[in-house]
C-alpha positions, 0 to 999 in steps of 0.5 A: 257416320254423320247424319244426312239431316242438314239445313236443306234436307229434302229441299231440291231446288233453290226456290224450295230452300227459300220457301222453307227458310224464309217462310215455313221454318219459323211459323208456329205450330197448331197441333189440332189433333194428338194423343198426348196425355194431358196429365203429363203436361199438367205435371210437366213430366220428365224422363229418366232416359231416352227409352222412356220418352222415345220407345214407350208406347211407340208401336211404329218402332215396335213393328219395325223391331219385330220385323227385324227379328227382335223378341217382344221382351225388347219391345213391350216386355221386361228388358231394361230400358238400355237393352230396348234402346240398343235393340232399336238402334240395331233395328234402325240400321235396317230402316233405310227408306222406312219413315222411322229412319227420317223421323228418328234422325230428325228427332235426335238432331232437333232435340238432342243435338245428335248428328251421328247416325244411330246404330248399334256401335254408337248406341251406348254413347248416344244413349248417355248423351241423350240422357244427359240432355234429358236431365237439363232443366228445360227438357220436360213436357212443357219445355219440349212444347215451348221449344217446338214453337207450339201455340195450341195442343188439342188432346183426345178425350172421352166424354166421361173424362173429367178434364181436370188436367186441362183445368190445371194446365189453364190455372197454372198459366201455361202459355200454350193453349191446351184444349180437349177434343171430344172422342165419343167412339165408346158411346156408339159401340153397340157391337160391343154390348158388354163394354157399352153397358159398362160405359153407360155406368160410367156416363151415368156417374159423371153426368149424375143422371139415371140412364134408363132409356135412349132419351136419358142416354142422349140427355147425358151425352148432351150434358157432357158435350156442353161440359166439354164446350165450357172447358174450351173444346172446339172440335170432335174426332171419331175413329171409325172403320167406315161411315154408317148411313143406314135408314132408321126411325127413332122408335127403332133406335129406342128399341135397340137401346132397350135391348142393349140395356137388357143385355140382349144380343142385337144383329149387325143391321141393328148395330148399323142403325144405332151407329148411323143414328149416333153419328148424326146426333154427334154431328148435330151437336157439333154444328150447334156449338160451332165445332169442327168435326174430324173423322179418321176412318179405315183402320182394320184393328187388332189383327193378331188375336194372340198378341192382342190378348196378351198386349191389348190394343194400340200395340202395333197390330193394326193395318189398313182396311179395304172398306167400301165407304163412298156411298155411306160417306156421301149419305151421312154428309148429305143427311146433315147438310140437308138439314143445314147441320153439317159442321166444318169437317176434316176427313182422314183416309187410311187407305191411299186408294181413297185419296181421290174419293175424298178429294172429290167428296169434299167438293160436294159439300163446300157451301161458301160459308167459309174457306175450306169448310170441308177438308181432306186431312193430312196423311194419317198413320200409315200414310204419315210419311213422305209418299203419303204426304206428297200424294195427299198434297197432289190430290188436294191440289188437283181436286180442291184448293191446296191454299185453303188446307189447314195443314199438318198435325202430329197424331202422336203420343210423343212429345218429340213428334213435332218434327213431323211438322218440319217434315211436312213443311219441307215436303210442301216447299219442295213440291212447290219449289219443283213446280216453279223450277219446271215452269208449272207455277209462277216464280213469285216468292212473295205470293207462294211464301204467303201460301206456305205460311197459311198452310203451315199456321194461318189457315188453322188459326182462322179455321178453328176457334182456339183464340190464337191469331193468324200472322202476317 
């Protein structure tokens, strides 16, 4: 059966089709948050078969396969690459209305020229056709980035990373800007004292400092922040369950740190105080450097303890949490804003019930210093699909300014995920087109087209200091 992914896929009106094809489709991509491996870009990685680029590390596909009764051997186990691909092809037949159905067919069409719907019956033929494509000269990590019209990639990096791969990419003269992003989650993990102490040892080595107390710890962190800035980093990212905004004194934090350093147990109140302090300190550092700060919150991770023990994290056993976050989020942002140290901020919720919370929260801290200083981030993780994107767009439109939105990102480890930008752009144009057809927006193609171009690329080019220019 031929694929349903045609030129006007998801575009339900003539106005939507004009918006997409005349304004959105050709705009470049700024992928300001992803989890691509910078070493793979530096070494211009290639793949022997489609399973390696498509299924390795993809917990979205693994979750679907498990739900379809596929044994773990075909997800993360020792089955052959062909057997894993065949198992996923059979699973895709049961994925109608699951985001994987759209994403997978989009990727097959855009990168491999496959129009047929993947299923078990044609899996072998499609496997061989994709593998032949992978053997072509331009089908490499850098080649895929070029082919996707990407101008900027921001990876996700720990403060102790040496960033050597980013330097190699830059020294090679790769025309796409590839920058690190600061992800200091492990530097505030007081709830995992053994891991935290091991992390301090790594931090001491890379910073070439003895970490003996909280003050020397912060000095080492600051040195790494300066190092990241010198290497081109212009934004941070934090993966947190919830915001922390407990009251604390510096002396309390010093005592808590000393207890952690000695291996003593600390209670949940002390953990909350320490994390509250670190979030504030990180926020102040970002503000001092003119960075953008991002907060991804609300994931309930590693729910299946049995499989977590055997497979580790990021293998498909996380879910949406139901944390209460409004008051703490407000206190945290207000604490930085009260000292005029609130950096431009992007907030990503994982629980859809928080859409309106974020839609109203960002308005509390818009201060006129720049358009859209506070951002309600695009649909993330479980909300990175049609319904989630539409809900985020609707909420932002009603409670803020959609025209100032910095747009989509991949948040992915896959070099084939740039079709997420196409998916988002089609959804955006369809929403606006339907509004025009219903008489809810003026029939002004030029005005709305300029807005679409801004959301797809220009707003991000102006918002971040990545050294790329907006387009007319």
